[in-house]
ZADO-1210 file (C-alpha; in nm, 4 decimals, padded with zeros to 6 digits):
<atoms>
<atom x="09.4362" y="11.3635" z="10.5715" code="VAL" pos="1"/>
<atom x="09.7229" y="11.1109" z="10.6072" code="LEU" pos="2"/>
<atom x="09.4884" y="10.7839" z="10.5679" code="PRO" pos="3"/>
<atom x="09.3350" y="10.9616" z="10.2616" code="ALA" pos="4"/>
<atom x="09.6973" y="11.0186" z="10.1008" code="VAL" pos="5"/>
<atom x="09.8017" y="10.6758" z="10.2020" code="THR" pos="6"/>
<atom x="09.4896" y="10.5160" z="10.0219" code="ASN" pos="7"/>
<atom x="09.5565" y="10.7393" z="09.7220" code="MET" pos="8"/>
<atom x="09.8938" y="10.6113" z="09.6762" code="LEU" pos="9"/>
<atom x="09.8041" y="10.2485" z="09.7272" code="GLN" pos="10"/>
<atom x="09.5371" y="10.2878" z="09.4591" code="SER" pos="11"/>
<atom x="09.7284" y="10.4802" z="09.1955" code="HIS" pos="12"/>
<atom x="10.0524" y="10.3178" z="09.0826" code="ALA" pos="13"/>
<atom x="10.1522" y="10.5728" z="08.8201" code="THR" pos="14"/>
<atom x="10.2047" y="10.8779" z="09.0660" code="ILE" pos="15"/>
<atom x="10.5343" y="11.0253" z="09.0264" code="ARG" pos="16"/>
<atom x="10.5194" y="11.3614" z="09.2177" code="LEU" pos="17"/>
<atom x="10.3090" y="11.4540" z="09.5217" code="LEU" pos="18"/>
<atom x="10.2726" y="11.7486" z="09.7338" code="ARG" pos="19"/>
<atom x="10.1160" y="11.7475" z="10.0797" code="ILE" pos="20"/>
<atom x="09.9847" y="12.0319" z="10.2692" code="GLU" pos="21"/>
<atom x="09.9388" y="11.9711" z="10.6307" code="CYS" pos="22"/>
<atom x="09.8480" y="12.3034" z="10.7437" code="GLU" pos="23"/>
<atom x="09.6351" y="12.2053" z="11.0577" code="TYR" pos="24"/>
<atom x="09.8023" y="11.8854" z="11.1736" code="ILE" pos="25"/>
<atom x="09.9239" y="12.0575" z="11.4846" code="TYR" pos="26"/>
<atom x="09.5714" y="12.1113" z="11.5840" code="HIS" pos="27"/>
<atom x="09.4646" y="11.7592" z="11.5043" code="ALA" pos="28"/>
<atom x="09.7534" y="11.5982" z="11.6863" code="CYS" pos="29"/>
<atom x="09.6741" y="11.8132" z="11.9988" code="ASN" pos="30"/>
<atom x="09.2995" y="11.8009" z="12.0129" code="TYR" pos="31"/>
<atom x="09.1528" y="11.5030" z="11.8037" code="ASN" pos="32"/>
<atom x="09.3876" y="11.2185" z="11.8637" code="SER" pos="33"/>
<atom x="09.6606" y="11.0763" z="12.0764" code="SER" pos="34"/>
<atom x="10.0206" y="11.1166" z="11.9486" code="PRO" pos="35"/>
<atom x="10.0665" y="10.7459" z="11.9279" code="PRO" pos="36"/>
<atom x="09.7914" y="10.7160" z="11.6570" code="ASN" pos="37"/>
<atom x="09.9329" y="10.9790" z="11.4468" code="TRP" pos="38"/>
<atom x="10.2694" y="10.8453" z="11.4658" code="ILE" pos="39"/>
<atom x="10.1158" y="10.4969" z="11.3366" code="LYS" pos="40"/>
<atom x="09.9467" y="10.6926" z="11.0468" code="LEU" pos="41"/>
<atom x="10.2713" y="10.8667" z="10.9528" code="ALA" pos="42"/>
<atom x="10.4576" y="10.5394" z="10.9706" code="GLN" pos="43"/>
<atom x="10.2136" y="10.3732" z="10.7396" code="HIS" pos="44"/>
<atom x="10.2248" y="10.6892" z="10.4850" code="LEU" pos="45"/>
<atom x="10.5995" y="10.6637" z="10.4732" code="TYR" pos="46"/>
<atom x="10.6033" y="10.2993" z="10.4233" code="LYS" pos="47"/>
<atom x="10.3500" y="10.3406" z="10.1347" code="THR" pos="48"/>
<atom x="10.5966" y="10.6105" z="10.0063" code="ILE" pos="49"/>
<atom x="10.8968" y="10.4156" z="10.0082" code="PHE" pos="50"/>
<atom x="10.7459" y="10.0963" z="09.8466" code="ILE" pos="51"/>
<atom x="10.5385" y="10.2942" z="09.5871" code="HIS" pos="52"/>
<atom x="10.6288" y="10.1549" z="09.2422" code="PRO" pos="53"/>
<atom x="10.6619" y="10.5066" z="09.0455" code="SER" pos="54"/>
<atom x="10.6991" y="10.7775" z="09.3237" code="LEU" pos="55"/>
<atom x="10.9903" y="10.9770" z="09.2852" code="GLU" pos="56"/>
<atom x="10.9233" y="11.2913" z="09.4950" code="TYR" pos="57"/>
<atom x="10.7148" y="11.3962" z="09.7860" code="VAL" pos="58"/>
<atom x="10.7103" y="11.7687" z="09.9088" code="GLY" pos="59"/>
<atom x="10.5378" y="11.7953" z="10.2504" code="ILE" pos="60"/>
<atom x="10.4625" y="12.1305" z="10.3927" code="ASN" pos="61"/>
<atom x="10.4013" y="12.0792" z="10.7572" code="PRO" pos="62"/>
<atom x="10.2823" y="12.4355" z="10.8142" code="GLY" pos="63"/>
<atom x="10.4131" y="12.7211" z="11.0117" code="HIS" pos="64"/>
<atom x="10.2675" y="12.6126" z="11.3554" code="ALA" pos="65"/>
<atom x="10.3057" y="12.2426" z="11.3653" code="THR" pos="66"/>
<atom x="10.4892" y="11.9940" z="11.5757" code="THR" pos="67"/>
<atom x="10.7754" y="11.8032" z="11.4086" code="PRO" pos="68"/>
<atom x="10.5784" y="11.4781" z="11.4169" code="LEU" pos="69"/>
<atom x="10.6183" y="11.4112" z="11.0305" code="LEU" pos="70"/>
<atom x="10.9883" y="11.4971" z="11.0286" code="GLU" pos="71"/>
<atom x="11.0643" y="11.2999" z="11.3569" code="ASP" pos="72"/>
<atom x="10.8671" y="10.9894" z="11.2443" code="THR" pos="73"/>
<atom x="11.0342" y="10.9842" z="10.9111" code="LEU" pos="74"/>
<atom x="11.3912" y="11.0102" z="11.0633" code="GLU" pos="75"/>
<atom x="11.3004" y="10.7541" z="11.3226" code="ASP" pos="76"/>
<atom x="11.2265" y="10.4834" z="11.0540" code="GLN" pos="77"/>
<atom x="11.4275" y="10.6042" z="10.7681" code="LYS" pos="78"/>
<atom x="11.6966" y="10.3290" z="10.7897" code="LYS" pos="79"/>
<atom x="11.4190" y="10.0646" z="10.7878" code="THR" pos="80"/>
<atom x="11.2432" y="10.2159" z="10.4851" code="LEU" pos="81"/>
<atom x="11.5550" y="10.2516" z="10.2852" code="ILE" pos="82"/>
<atom x="11.6595" y="09.8754" z="10.3453" code="ASP" pos="83"/>
<atom x="11.2988" y="09.7624" z="10.2692" code="ARG" pos="84"/>
<atom x="11.2941" y="09.9898" z="09.9392" code="HIS" pos="85"/>
<atom x="11.6274" y="09.8550" z="09.8325" code="ARG" pos="86"/>
<atom x="11.5091" y="09.4923" z="09.8851" code="LYS" pos="87"/>
<atom x="11.1772" y="09.5082" z="09.7293" code="GLU" pos="88"/>
<atom x="11.2560" y="09.7675" z="09.4448" code="LEU" pos="89"/>
<atom x="11.6132" y="09.7295" z="09.3966" code="PRO" pos="90"/>
<atom x="11.6250" y="09.8898" z="09.0435" code="HIS" pos="91"/>
<atom x="11.4133" y="10.1912" z="09.1455" code="LYS" pos="92"/>
<atom x="11.5935" y="10.5090" z="09.2988" code="PRO" pos="93"/>
<atom x="11.4766" y="10.6108" z="09.6363" code="LEU" pos="94"/>
<atom x="11.2036" y="10.8748" z="09.6411" code="PRO" pos="95"/>
<atom x="11.3089" y="11.2241" z="09.7604" code="ILE" pos="96"/>
<atom x="11.1009" y="11.3203" z="10.0647" code="VAL" pos="97"/>
<atom x="11.1478" y="11.6741" z="10.1246" code="GLU" pos="98"/>
<atom x="10.9891" y="11.9046" z="10.4040" code="PHE" pos="99"/>
<atom x="10.9329" y="12.2755" z="10.3435" code="SER" pos="100"/>
<atom x="10.7889" y="12.5504" z="10.5569" code="GLY" pos="101"/>
<atom x="10.6669" y="12.9048" z="10.5160" code="TYR" pos="102"/>
</atoms>
């Protein structure tokens, strides 16, 4: 799911609002892939979000039985992402990235 969303954002420069449902990421993280690979995918998604030319809001619903992988990855790289955004897109407000659960 994460690579598909990243590719969609890279291919569509006019998206303003995005909602991502990640109901089963917990199972994917535990059974299909090692955590470092998922962290790399999440980092790439967040980099794409913060340098996207029109994205204003991203709502992420990580589901009720997930690990905090998406939230933790964003927190770990937030300062770097904000600095890069301000350097590359100084006149565009930062996108709002909000996590919600059930």
